[in-house]
All heavy atoms as TSV, in Angstrom:
chain	resi	resn	atom	element	x	y	z
A	1	MET	N	N	118.351	-55.735	-16.776
A	1	MET	CA	C	117.308	-55.239	-17.461
A	1	MET	C	C	116.592	-53.939	-16.857
A	1	MET	O	O	116.656	-53.798	-15.619
A	1	MET	CB	C	116.226	-56.334	-17.521
A	1	MET	CG	C	116.671	-57.578	-17.966
A	1	MET	SD	S	115.813	-57.769	-19.644
A	1	MET	CE	C	116.770	-59.193	-20.270
A	2	ALA	N	N	116.250	-52.989	-17.744
A	2	ALA	CA	C	115.811	-51.687	-17.263
A	2	ALA	C	C	114.505	-51.934	-16.338
A	2	ALA	O	O	114.185	-51.022	-15.484
A	2	ALA	CB	C	115.534	-50.759	-18.364
A	3	ASP	N	N	113.683	-52.969	-16.608
A	3	ASP	CA	C	112.379	-53.066	-15.913
A	3	ASP	C	C	112.449	-53.876	-14.616
A	3	ASP	O	O	111.580	-53.991	-13.872
A	3	ASP	CB	C	111.405	-53.642	-16.738
A	3	ASP	CG	C	111.710	-55.022	-17.324
A	3	ASP	OD1	O	112.924	-55.442	-17.186
A	3	ASP	OD2	O	110.680	-55.736	-17.790
A	4	GLN	N	N	113.741	-54.372	-14.324
A	4	GLN	CA	C	113.968	-55.075	-13.093
A	4	GLN	C	C	114.159	-54.186	-11.838
A	4	GLN	O	O	114.941	-53.203	-12.074
A	4	GLN	CB	C	115.016	-56.080	-13.120
A	4	GLN	CG	C	114.698	-57.287	-14.137
A	4	GLN	CD	C	115.932	-58.160	-14.125
A	4	GLN	OE1	O	117.065	-57.840	-14.163
A	4	GLN	NE2	N	115.577	-59.519	-14.047
A	5	LYS	N	N	113.696	-54.526	-10.704
A	5	LYS	CA	C	113.935	-53.708	-9.551
A	5	LYS	C	C	115.395	-53.835	-9.134
A	5	LYS	O	O	116.054	-54.938	-9.216
A	5	LYS	CB	C	113.047	-54.173	-8.437
A	5	LYS	CG	C	112.991	-53.350	-7.191
A	5	LYS	CD	C	111.892	-53.696	-6.284
A	5	LYS	CE	C	111.794	-52.666	-5.216
A	5	LYS	NZ	N	110.637	-52.654	-4.505
A	6	ASN	N	N	115.989	-52.672	-8.691
A	6	ASN	CA	C	117.463	-52.711	-8.468
A	6	ASN	C	C	117.740	-51.958	-7.105
A	6	ASN	O	O	118.906	-51.912	-6.660
A	6	ASN	CB	C	118.317	-52.188	-9.558
A	6	ASN	CG	C	118.080	-50.749	-9.873
A	6	ASN	OD1	O	117.408	-50.072	-9.243
A	6	ASN	ND2	N	118.579	-50.336	-11.036
A	7	GLN	N	N	116.768	-51.511	-6.393
A	7	GLN	CA	C	116.946	-50.954	-5.094
A	7	GLN	C	C	115.665	-51.108	-4.257
A	7	GLN	O	O	114.565	-51.183	-4.816
A	7	GLN	CB	C	117.368	-49.555	-5.124
A	7	GLN	CG	C	116.488	-48.558	-5.909
A	7	GLN	CD	C	117.005	-47.155	-5.937
A	7	GLN	OE1	O	117.836	-46.742	-5.103
A	7	GLN	NE2	N	116.630	-46.350	-6.897
A	8	TRP	N	N	115.861	-51.197	-2.874
A	8	TRP	CA	C	114.667	-51.485	-2.042
A	8	TRP	C	C	114.659	-50.552	-0.837
A	8	TRP	O	O	114.877	-51.021	0.306
A	8	TRP	CB	C	114.776	-52.958	-1.547
A	8	TRP	CG	C	114.595	-54.016	-2.637
A	8	TRP	CD1	C	113.386	-54.643	-2.912
A	8	TRP	CD2	C	115.514	-54.461	-3.591
A	8	TRP	NE1	N	113.570	-55.390	-4.039
A	8	TRP	CE2	C	114.823	-55.312	-4.465
A	8	TRP	CE3	C	116.893	-54.108	-3.940
A	8	TRP	CZ2	C	115.461	-56.070	-5.554
A	8	TRP	CZ3	C	117.515	-54.823	-4.941
A	8	TRP	CH2	C	116.753	-55.732	-5.694
A	9	PRO	N	N	114.432	-49.308	-0.970
A	9	PRO	CA	C	114.314	-48.416	0.211
A	9	PRO	C	C	113.270	-48.733	1.182
A	9	PRO	O	O	113.390	-48.420	2.332
A	9	PRO	CB	C	114.184	-46.995	-0.442
A	9	PRO	CG	C	113.441	-47.341	-1.819
A	9	PRO	CD	C	114.044	-48.597	-2.213
A	10	GLU	N	N	112.243	-49.430	0.805
A	10	GLU	CA	C	111.165	-49.727	1.724
A	10	GLU	C	C	111.500	-50.828	2.731
A	10	GLU	O	O	110.806	-51.044	3.649
A	10	GLU	CB	C	109.946	-50.202	0.924
A	10	GLU	CG	C	110.088	-51.570	0.125
A	10	GLU	CD	C	110.785	-51.499	-1.167
A	10	GLU	OE1	O	111.297	-50.515	-1.521
A	10	GLU	OE2	O	110.716	-52.582	-1.895
A	11	LEU	N	N	112.729	-51.446	2.510
A	11	LEU	CA	C	113.135	-52.499	3.481
A	11	LEU	C	C	113.954	-51.971	4.643
A	11	LEU	O	O	114.150	-52.757	5.581
A	11	LEU	CB	C	114.093	-53.395	2.640
A	11	LEU	CG	C	113.302	-54.218	1.509
A	11	LEU	CD1	C	114.313	-55.197	0.885
A	11	LEU	CD2	C	112.016	-54.843	1.936
A	12	VAL	N	N	114.333	-50.676	4.604
A	12	VAL	CA	C	115.004	-50.180	5.781
A	12	VAL	C	C	114.130	-50.242	7.087
A	12	VAL	O	O	112.954	-49.971	7.131
A	12	VAL	CB	C	115.379	-48.581	5.556
A	12	VAL	CG1	C	116.038	-47.934	6.741
A	12	VAL	CG2	C	116.372	-48.525	4.302
A	13	GLY	N	N	114.794	-50.827	8.089
A	13	GLY	CA	C	114.033	-51.009	9.375
A	13	GLY	C	C	113.633	-52.462	9.538
A	13	GLY	O	O	113.328	-52.912	10.635
A	14	MET	N	N	113.514	-53.244	8.427
A	14	MET	CA	C	113.120	-54.617	8.545
A	14	MET	C	C	114.347	-55.400	9.014
A	14	MET	O	O	115.399	-54.916	9.085
A	14	MET	CB	C	112.705	-55.204	7.217
A	14	MET	CG	C	111.366	-54.677	6.708
A	14	MET	SD	S	110.996	-55.572	5.220
A	14	MET	CE	C	109.377	-55.064	4.944
A	15	THR	N	N	114.114	-56.753	9.407
A	15	THR	CA	C	115.254	-57.510	9.776
A	15	THR	C	C	115.974	-57.854	8.481
A	15	THR	O	O	115.417	-57.875	7.278
A	15	THR	CB	C	114.903	-58.832	10.455
A	15	THR	OG1	O	114.105	-59.691	9.581
A	15	THR	CG2	C	114.059	-58.451	11.707
A	16	GLY	N	N	117.284	-58.322	8.631
A	16	GLY	CA	C	118.030	-58.669	7.409
A	16	GLY	C	C	117.421	-59.873	6.847
A	16	GLY	O	O	117.360	-59.896	5.516
A	17	ASP	N	N	116.782	-60.795	7.546
A	17	ASP	CA	C	116.223	-62.027	6.960
A	17	ASP	C	C	114.927	-61.667	6.163
A	17	ASP	O	O	114.673	-62.173	5.092
A	17	ASP	CB	C	115.882	-63.080	8.060
A	17	ASP	CG	C	117.090	-63.747	8.637
A	17	ASP	OD1	O	118.236	-63.753	7.909
A	17	ASP	OD2	O	116.992	-64.241	9.669
A	18	GLU	N	N	114.138	-60.790	6.734
A	18	GLU	CA	C	112.955	-60.349	6.030
A	18	GLU	C	C	113.360	-59.638	4.663
A	18	GLU	O	O	112.670	-59.829	3.670
A	18	GLU	CB	C	112.144	-59.368	6.813
A	18	GLU	CG	C	111.481	-59.969	8.077
A	18	GLU	CD	C	110.955	-58.979	8.978
A	18	GLU	OE1	O	111.362	-57.755	9.089
A	18	GLU	OE2	O	110.080	-59.322	9.862
A	19	ALA	N	N	114.362	-58.815	4.726
A	19	ALA	CA	C	114.854	-58.102	3.519
A	19	ALA	C	C	115.384	-59.101	2.481
A	19	ALA	O	O	114.996	-59.029	1.307
A	19	ALA	CB	C	115.879	-57.063	3.896
A	20	LYS	N	N	116.167	-60.081	2.898
A	20	LYS	CA	C	116.590	-61.108	2.038
A	20	LYS	C	C	115.496	-61.844	1.333
A	20	LYS	O	O	115.547	-62.043	0.132
A	20	LYS	CB	C	117.548	-61.996	2.765
A	20	LYS	CG	C	118.314	-62.957	1.856
A	20	LYS	CD	C	119.285	-63.771	2.672
A	20	LYS	CE	C	120.007	-64.759	1.736
A	20	LYS	NZ	N	121.134	-65.455	2.547
A	21	GLU	N	N	114.545	-62.187	2.120
A	21	GLU	CA	C	113.296	-62.928	1.527
A	21	GLU	C	C	112.637	-62.063	0.473
A	21	GLU	O	O	112.232	-62.589	-0.607
A	21	GLU	CB	C	112.373	-63.337	2.655
A	21	GLU	CG	C	111.200	-64.096	2.224
A	21	GLU	CD	C	110.259	-64.434	3.412
A	21	GLU	OE1	O	110.898	-64.794	4.484
A	21	GLU	OE2	O	109.093	-64.411	3.232
A	22	GLN	N	N	112.323	-60.786	0.719
A	22	GLN	CA	C	111.638	-59.893	-0.210
A	22	GLN	C	C	112.549	-59.678	-1.453
A	22	GLN	O	O	112.006	-59.745	-2.672
A	22	GLN	CB	C	111.372	-58.528	0.446
A	22	GLN	CG	C	110.574	-57.658	-0.514
A	22	GLN	CD	C	109.265	-58.253	-0.937
A	22	GLN	OE1	O	108.540	-58.631	-0.156
A	22	GLN	NE2	N	109.017	-58.313	-2.282
A	23	ILE	N	N	113.806	-59.504	-1.284
A	23	ILE	CA	C	114.736	-59.298	-2.499
A	23	ILE	C	C	114.692	-60.561	-3.375
A	23	ILE	O	O	114.599	-60.521	-4.608
A	23	ILE	CB	C	116.089	-58.843	-2.091
A	23	ILE	CG1	C	115.988	-57.483	-1.360
A	23	ILE	CG2	C	117.120	-58.824	-3.227
A	23	ILE	CD1	C	117.295	-57.106	-0.613
A	24	ALA	N	N	114.729	-61.683	-2.766
A	24	ALA	CA	C	114.795	-62.953	-3.436
A	24	ALA	C	C	113.447	-63.103	-4.340
A	24	ALA	O	O	113.457	-63.659	-5.376
A	24	ALA	CB	C	115.014	-64.129	-2.480
A	25	LYS	N	N	112.368	-62.751	-3.688
A	25	LYS	CA	C	111.129	-62.783	-4.405
A	25	LYS	C	C	111.098	-61.754	-5.605
A	25	LYS	O	O	110.618	-62.159	-6.727
A	25	LYS	CB	C	110.012	-62.323	-3.591
A	25	LYS	CG	C	109.554	-63.429	-2.526
A	25	LYS	CD	C	108.418	-62.929	-1.678
A	25	LYS	CE	C	108.092	-63.825	-0.512
A	25	LYS	NZ	N	107.031	-63.375	0.338
A	26	ASP	N	N	111.585	-60.607	-5.469
A	26	ASP	CA	C	111.741	-59.601	-6.462
A	26	ASP	C	C	112.733	-59.943	-7.593
A	26	ASP	O	O	112.451	-59.663	-8.741
A	26	ASP	CB	C	111.973	-58.185	-5.907
A	26	ASP	CG	C	110.880	-57.731	-5.069
A	26	ASP	OD1	O	109.757	-58.125	-5.101
A	26	ASP	OD2	O	111.181	-56.780	-4.304
A	27	ARG	N	N	113.837	-60.516	-7.155
A	27	ARG	CA	C	114.994	-60.671	-8.044
A	27	ARG	C	C	115.632	-61.975	-7.772
A	27	ARG	O	O	116.660	-62.144	-7.067
A	27	ARG	CB	C	116.022	-59.557	-7.942
A	27	ARG	CG	C	115.697	-58.215	-8.475
A	27	ARG	CD	C	115.543	-58.168	-9.894
A	27	ARG	NE	N	116.849	-58.588	-10.652
A	27	ARG	CZ	C	117.891	-57.791	-10.874
A	27	ARG	NH1	N	117.694	-56.537	-10.581
A	27	ARG	NH2	N	118.915	-58.228	-11.556
A	28	PRO	N	N	115.035	-63.176	-8.124
A	28	PRO	CA	C	115.587	-64.471	-7.962
A	28	PRO	C	C	116.998	-64.646	-8.601
A	28	PRO	O	O	117.731	-65.725	-8.367
A	28	PRO	CB	C	114.544	-65.481	-8.438
A	28	PRO	CG	C	113.735	-64.616	-9.325
A	28	PRO	CD	C	113.755	-63.150	-8.927
A	29	ASP	N	N	117.375	-63.763	-9.457
A	29	ASP	CA	C	118.552	-63.892	-10.261
A	29	ASP	C	C	119.807	-63.334	-9.497
A	29	ASP	O	O	120.943	-63.341	-10.085
A	29	ASP	CB	C	118.430	-63.309	-11.630
A	29	ASP	CG	C	118.104	-61.737	-11.523
A	29	ASP	OD1	O	117.256	-61.389	-10.742
A	29	ASP	OD2	O	118.675	-61.024	-12.235
A	30	VAL	N	N	119.685	-62.677	-8.398
A	30	VAL	CA	C	120.816	-62.080	-7.733
A	30	VAL	C	C	121.255	-62.876	-6.431
A	30	VAL	O	O	120.452	-63.597	-5.917
A	30	VAL	CB	C	120.491	-60.602	-7.227
A	30	VAL	CG1	C	120.103	-59.744	-8.524
A	30	VAL	CG2	C	119.365	-60.539	-6.257
A	31	THR	N	N	122.472	-62.652	-6.197
A	31	THR	CA	C	123.031	-63.203	-4.923
A	31	THR	C	C	122.841	-62.119	-3.836
A	31	THR	O	O	123.096	-60.866	-4.139
A	31	THR	CB	C	124.623	-63.489	-4.970
A	31	THR	OG1	O	124.741	-64.370	-6.055
A	31	THR	CG2	C	125.189	-63.952	-3.733
A	32	ILE	N	N	122.309	-62.496	-2.688
A	32	ILE	CA	C	122.071	-61.579	-1.624
A	32	ILE	C	C	122.905	-61.768	-0.394
A	32	ILE	O	O	123.014	-62.971	0.136
A	32	ILE	CB	C	120.579	-61.652	-1.136
A	32	ILE	CG1	C	119.632	-61.492	-2.390
A	32	ILE	CG2	C	120.262	-60.609	-0.145
A	32	ILE	CD1	C	118.357	-62.056	-2.242
A	33	ASP	N	N	123.740	-60.837	0.051
A	33	ASP	CA	C	124.594	-60.901	1.176
A	33	ASP	C	C	124.170	-60.016	2.279
A	33	ASP	O	O	123.846	-58.828	2.094
A	33	ASP	CB	C	126.088	-60.480	0.847
A	33	ASP	CG	C	126.635	-61.359	-0.271
A	33	ASP	OD1	O	126.415	-62.636	-0.239
A	33	ASP	OD2	O	127.280	-60.787	-1.162
A	34	VAL	N	N	123.919	-60.546	3.514
A	34	VAL	CA	C	123.549	-59.832	4.676
A	34	VAL	C	C	124.814	-59.588	5.533
A	34	VAL	O	O	125.461	-60.577	5.897
A	34	VAL	CB	C	122.423	-60.477	5.476
A	34	VAL	CG1	C	122.111	-59.635	6.701
A	34	VAL	CG2	C	121.231	-60.802	4.646
A	35	LEU	N	N	125.171	-58.278	5.571
A	35	LEU	CA	C	126.487	-58.019	6.225
A	35	LEU	C	C	126.253	-56.824	7.313
A	35	LEU	O	O	125.307	-56.065	7.228
A	35	LEU	CB	C	127.424	-57.309	5.159
A	35	LEU	CG	C	127.612	-58.237	3.908
A	35	LEU	CD1	C	128.168	-57.504	2.810
A	35	LEU	CD2	C	128.532	-59.519	4.222
A	36	PRO	N	N	127.252	-56.765	8.284
A	36	PRO	CA	C	127.154	-55.673	9.323
A	36	PRO	C	C	127.403	-54.413	8.534
A	36	PRO	O	O	128.250	-54.249	7.673
A	36	PRO	CB	C	128.388	-55.966	10.256
A	36	PRO	CG	C	128.919	-57.310	9.758
A	36	PRO	CD	C	128.278	-57.660	8.554
A	37	GLU	N	N	126.741	-53.345	8.950
A	37	GLU	CA	C	126.777	-52.070	8.261
A	37	GLU	C	C	128.233	-51.364	8.191
A	37	GLU	O	O	128.442	-50.738	7.233
A	37	GLU	CB	C	125.696	-51.015	8.820
A	37	GLU	CG	C	126.038	-50.447	10.246
A	37	GLU	CD	C	125.033	-49.485	10.642
A	37	GLU	OE1	O	124.505	-48.607	9.841
A	37	GLU	OE2	O	124.606	-49.614	11.764
A	38	LEU	N	N	129.051	-51.731	9.159
A	38	LEU	CA	C	130.407	-51.106	9.043
A	38	LEU	C	C	131.440	-52.122	8.782
A	38	LEU	O	O	132.673	-51.919	8.919
A	38	LEU	CB	C	130.675	-50.474	10.412
A	38	LEU	CG	C	129.718	-49.262	10.689
A	38	LEU	CD1	C	130.112	-48.679	12.083
A	38	LEU	CD2	C	129.745	-48.171	9.671
A	39	GLY	N	N	131.082	-53.244	8.349
A	39	GLY	CA	C	131.984	-54.380	8.006
A	39	GLY	C	C	132.734	-54.177	6.744
A	39	GLY	O	O	132.272	-53.367	5.854
A	40	PRO	N	N	133.855	-54.738	6.546
A	40	PRO	CA	C	134.663	-54.622	5.289
A	40	PRO	C	C	134.022	-55.226	4.169
A	40	PRO	O	O	133.429	-56.300	4.320
A	40	PRO	CB	C	135.936	-55.206	5.628
A	40	PRO	CG	C	135.697	-56.244	6.715
A	40	PRO	CD	C	134.515	-55.667	7.487
A	41	VAL	N	N	134.072	-54.712	2.922
A	41	VAL	CA	C	133.549	-55.258	1.701
A	41	VAL	C	C	134.474	-54.874	0.581
A	41	VAL	O	O	135.153	-53.898	0.730
A	41	VAL	CB	C	132.053	-54.724	1.465
A	41	VAL	CG1	C	131.117	-55.190	2.402
A	41	VAL	CG2	C	132.154	-53.194	1.198
A	42	THR	N	N	134.444	-55.682	-0.472
A	42	THR	CA	C	135.144	-55.354	-1.610
A	42	THR	C	C	134.500	-54.159	-2.369
A	42	THR	O	O	133.294	-53.957	-2.172
A	42	THR	CB	C	135.306	-56.502	-2.609
A	42	THR	OG1	O	133.995	-56.912	-3.012
A	42	THR	CG2	C	135.960	-57.647	-1.980
A	43	MET	N	N	135.170	-53.516	-3.130
A	43	MET	CA	C	134.673	-52.261	-3.856
A	43	MET	C	C	134.238	-52.519	-5.309
A	43	MET	O	O	133.845	-51.626	-6.034
A	43	MET	CB	C	135.705	-51.070	-3.873
A	43	MET	CG	C	136.150	-50.705	-2.382
A	43	MET	SD	S	134.555	-50.062	-1.495
A	43	MET	CE	C	134.105	-48.645	-2.384
A	44	ASP	N	N	134.313	-53.833	-5.705
A	44	ASP	CA	C	133.894	-54.149	-7.040
A	44	ASP	C	C	132.372	-53.970	-7.254
A	44	ASP	O	O	131.641	-54.230	-6.293
A	44	ASP	CB	C	134.333	-55.561	-7.487
A	44	ASP	CG	C	133.723	-56.634	-6.629
A	44	ASP	OD1	O	133.691	-56.415	-5.353
A	44	ASP	OD2	O	133.368	-57.647	-7.090
A	45	TYR	N	N	131.943	-53.683	-8.402
A	45	TYR	CA	C	130.520	-53.569	-8.813
A	45	TYR	C	C	130.125	-54.838	-9.501
A	45	TYR	O	O	130.701	-55.260	-10.488
A	45	TYR	CB	C	130.242	-52.328	-9.719
A	45	TYR	CG	C	128.886	-52.212	-10.074
A	45	TYR	CD1	C	127.974	-51.523	-9.211
A	45	TYR	CD2	C	128.349	-52.846	-11.178
A	45	TYR	CE1	C	126.556	-51.442	-9.592
A	45	TYR	CE2	C	126.927	-52.707	-11.476
A	45	TYR	CZ	C	126.190	-52.001	-10.629
A	45	TYR	OH	O	124.793	-51.889	-10.977
A	46	ARG	N	N	129.027	-55.415	-8.989
A	46	ARG	CA	C	128.357	-56.471	-9.615
A	46	ARG	C	C	126.883	-56.383	-9.710
A	46	ARG	O	O	126.200	-56.290	-8.659
A	46	ARG	CB	C	128.716	-57.848	-8.834
A	46	ARG	CG	C	130.195	-58.224	-8.898
A	46	ARG	CD	C	130.521	-59.523	-8.295
A	46	ARG	NE	N	129.509	-60.534	-8.460
A	46	ARG	CZ	C	129.294	-61.493	-7.596
A	46	ARG	NH1	N	130.064	-61.638	-6.534
A	46	ARG	NH2	N	128.292	-62.467	-7.746
A	47	SER	N	N	126.305	-56.384	-10.858
A	47	SER	CA	C	124.911	-56.119	-10.982
A	47	SER	C	C	124.098	-57.382	-10.591
A	47	SER	O	O	122.828	-57.210	-10.482
A	47	SER	CB	C	124.565	-55.834	-12.473
A	47	SER	OG	O	124.979	-56.911	-13.316
A	48	ASP	N	N	124.673	-58.451	-10.322
A	48	ASP	CA	C	124.027	-59.642	-9.888
A	48	ASP	C	C	124.152	-59.918	-8.313
A	48	ASP	O	O	123.900	-61.010	-7.855
A	48	ASP	CB	C	124.451	-60.880	-10.606
A	48	ASP	CG	C	126.036	-61.279	-10.335
A	48	ASP	OD1	O	126.719	-60.397	-9.929
A	48	ASP	OD2	O	126.343	-62.413	-10.519
A	49	ARG	N	N	124.467	-58.850	-7.663
A	49	ARG	CA	C	124.740	-58.937	-6.151
A	49	ARG	C	C	123.941	-57.748	-5.495
A	49	ARG	O	O	123.927	-56.702	-5.940
A	49	ARG	CB	C	126.188	-58.775	-5.886
A	49	ARG	CG	C	126.445	-58.769	-4.319
A	49	ARG	CD	C	127.944	-58.569	-4.011
A	49	ARG	NE	N	128.468	-57.380	-4.519
A	49	ARG	CZ	C	129.708	-57.106	-4.909
A	49	ARG	NH1	N	130.608	-58.143	-4.756
A	49	ARG	NH2	N	130.120	-55.982	-5.416
A	50	VAL	N	N	123.369	-58.179	-4.398
A	50	VAL	CA	C	122.703	-57.119	-3.498
A	50	VAL	C	C	123.303	-57.376	-2.124
A	50	VAL	O	O	123.306	-58.512	-1.563
A	50	VAL	CB	C	121.116	-57.283	-3.450
A	50	VAL	CG1	C	120.513	-56.320	-2.410
A	50	VAL	CG2	C	120.616	-57.085	-4.847
A	51	ARG	N	N	123.804	-56.216	-1.503
A	51	ARG	CA	C	124.265	-56.332	-0.207
A	51	ARG	C	C	123.212	-55.683	0.786
A	51	ARG	O	O	122.760	-54.539	0.459
A	51	ARG	CB	C	125.600	-55.591	-0.032
A	51	ARG	CG	C	126.808	-56.369	-0.777
A	51	ARG	CD	C	127.998	-55.644	-0.630
A	51	ARG	NE	N	129.138	-56.409	-1.159
A	51	ARG	CZ	C	130.259	-55.803	-1.661
A	51	ARG	NH1	N	130.261	-54.572	-1.714
A	51	ARG	NH2	N	131.241	-56.520	-2.111
A	52	VAL	N	N	122.898	-56.308	1.865
A	52	VAL	CA	C	121.941	-55.784	2.841
A	52	VAL	C	C	122.826	-55.574	3.975
A	52	VAL	O	O	123.282	-56.514	4.700
A	52	VAL	CB	C	120.841	-56.949	3.096
A	52	VAL	CG1	C	119.910	-56.342	4.170
A	52	VAL	CG2	C	120.003	-57.205	1.823
A	53	PHE	N	N	122.908	-54.268	4.423
A	53	PHE	CA	C	123.642	-54.036	5.583
A	53	PHE	C	C	122.723	-53.709	6.724
A	53	PHE	O	O	121.789	-53.076	6.669
A	53	PHE	CB	C	124.397	-52.540	5.331
A	53	PHE	CG	C	125.471	-52.684	4.215
A	53	PHE	CD1	C	125.317	-52.321	2.979
A	53	PHE	CD2	C	126.660	-53.382	4.581
A	53	PHE	CE1	C	126.288	-52.427	1.907
A	53	PHE	CE2	C	127.700	-53.488	3.564
A	53	PHE	CZ	C	127.436	-52.995	2.317
A	54	VAL	N	N	123.052	-54.450	7.792
A	54	VAL	CA	C	122.345	-54.426	8.979
A	54	VAL	C	C	123.088	-53.809	10.206
A	54	VAL	O	O	124.241	-53.982	10.223
A	54	VAL	CB	C	121.769	-55.820	9.373
A	54	VAL	CG1	C	120.788	-56.360	8.356
A	54	VAL	CG2	C	122.938	-56.802	9.671
A	55	ASN	N	N	122.299	-53.262	11.168
A	55	ASN	CA	C	122.948	-52.589	12.293
A	55	ASN	C	C	122.977	-53.680	13.426
A	55	ASN	O	O	122.794	-54.922	13.187
A	55	ASN	CB	C	122.078	-51.419	12.753
A	55	ASN	CG	C	120.735	-51.737	13.104
A	55	ASN	OD1	O	120.252	-52.870	13.425
A	55	ASN	ND2	N	119.858	-50.752	13.208
A	56	ASN	N	N	123.404	-53.364	14.671
A	56	ASN	CA	C	123.546	-54.183	15.770
A	56	ASN	C	C	122.243	-54.975	16.153
A	56	ASN	O	O	122.307	-56.084	16.744
A	56	ASN	CB	C	124.110	-53.503	16.951
A	56	ASN	CG	C	125.511	-53.117	16.734
A	56	ASN	OD1	O	126.270	-53.729	15.959
A	56	ASN	ND2	N	125.969	-52.041	17.474
A	57	ASP	N	N	121.086	-54.389	15.786
A	57	ASP	CA	C	119.823	-55.036	16.059
A	57	ASP	C	C	119.339	-55.928	15.027
A	57	ASP	O	O	118.142	-56.375	14.993
A	57	ASP	CB	C	118.728	-53.880	16.419
A	57	ASP	CG	C	119.049	-53.042	17.628
A	57	ASP	OD1	O	119.656	-53.700	18.484
A	57	ASP	OD2	O	118.745	-51.918	17.624
A	58	GLN	N	N	120.266	-56.090	13.910
A	58	GLN	CA	C	119.841	-56.876	12.731
A	58	GLN	C	C	118.854	-56.329	11.946
A	58	GLN	O	O	118.137	-57.074	11.224
A	58	GLN	CB	C	119.547	-58.328	13.146
A	58	GLN	CG	C	120.721	-59.107	13.961
A	58	GLN	CD	C	122.001	-59.038	13.093
A	58	GLN	OE1	O	122.044	-59.482	12.019
A	58	GLN	NE2	N	123.139	-58.609	13.758
A	59	LYS	N	N	118.716	-54.952	11.964
A	59	LYS	CA	C	117.714	-54.200	11.201
A	59	LYS	C	C	118.496	-53.625	9.981
A	59	LYS	O	O	119.613	-53.199	10.071
A	59	LYS	CB	C	117.033	-53.119	11.998
A	59	LYS	CG	C	116.291	-53.632	13.248
A	59	LYS	CD	C	114.999	-54.333	12.773
A	59	LYS	CE	C	114.308	-54.691	14.168
A	59	LYS	NZ	N	113.074	-55.405	13.897
A	60	VAL	N	N	117.759	-53.513	8.813
A	60	VAL	CA	C	118.397	-52.980	7.616
A	60	VAL	C	C	118.684	-51.583	7.909
A	60	VAL	O	O	117.789	-50.744	8.322
A	60	VAL	CB	C	117.466	-53.213	6.463
A	60	VAL	CG1	C	118.036	-52.524	5.105
A	60	VAL	CG2	C	117.257	-54.694	6.171
A	61	ALA	N	N	119.853	-51.144	7.681
A	61	ALA	CA	C	120.429	-49.752	8.007
A	61	ALA	C	C	120.414	-48.900	6.803
A	61	ALA	O	O	120.338	-47.534	7.005
A	61	ALA	CB	C	121.867	-49.835	8.628
A	62	ALA	N	N	120.449	-49.357	5.644
A	62	ALA	CA	C	120.542	-48.494	4.408
A	62	ALA	C	C	119.756	-49.318	3.309
A	62	ALA	O	O	119.684	-50.540	3.334
A	62	ALA	CB	C	121.969	-48.270	4.076
A	63	ALA	N	N	119.233	-48.447	2.335
A	63	ALA	CA	C	118.494	-49.162	1.306
A	63	ALA	C	C	119.330	-50.152	0.442
A	63	ALA	O	O	120.373	-49.714	-0.048
A	63	ALA	CB	C	117.932	-48.098	0.314
A	64	PRO	N	N	119.032	-51.448	0.490
A	64	PRO	CA	C	119.786	-52.372	-0.326
A	64	PRO	C	C	119.652	-52.030	-1.838
A	64	PRO	O	O	118.527	-51.489	-2.272
A	64	PRO	CB	C	119.024	-53.642	0.000
A	64	PRO	CG	C	118.241	-53.419	1.319
A	64	PRO	CD	C	117.868	-51.994	1.167
A	65	ARG	N	N	120.619	-52.230	-2.556
A	65	ARG	CA	C	120.609	-52.046	-4.012
A	65	ARG	C	C	121.536	-52.997	-4.719
A	65	ARG	O	O	122.521	-53.543	-4.112
A	65	ARG	CB	C	120.979	-50.607	-4.303
A	65	ARG	CG	C	122.340	-50.173	-3.771
A	65	ARG	CD	C	122.565	-48.615	-4.102
A	65	ARG	NE	N	123.758	-48.129	-3.554
A	65	ARG	CZ	C	124.910	-48.230	-4.051
A	65	ARG	NH1	N	125.111	-48.752	-5.160
A	65	ARG	NH2	N	126.003	-47.827	-3.359
A	66	CYS	N	N	121.389	-53.091	-6.021
A	66	CYS	CA	C	122.250	-54.041	-6.765
A	66	CYS	C	C	123.709	-53.303	-6.868
A	66	CYS	O	O	123.709	-52.053	-6.852
A	66	CYS	CB	C	121.736	-54.185	-8.200
A	66	CYS	SG	S	120.248	-55.222	-8.247
A	67	GLY	N	N	124.644	-54.087	-6.895
A	67	GLY	CA	C	125.960	-53.546	-7.020
A	67	GLY	C	C	126.914	-54.235	-6.220
A	67	GLY	O	O	128.140	-54.405	-6.144
C-alpha cells in the first residue's frame, strides 16, 4: 500500500531489538530479520520483509527498508 511506511532512516544507531520493535509497531504485516551488516543474504525482493543490518555493537548500521 502506498500509505504504509516502507523505510526507517530514523532507526540508524538504535539497537537491532529497538528497531525491530518499532518496525513491528509500524508494520505488523512484515517479517523482520536482524542480521549482521556484512552477512550473506539472498538477493530476492519481498515487499513483506524488512532486514535490519546491525554492526558489531548491535546498532543499526543502515536504514531498514522493505524488500
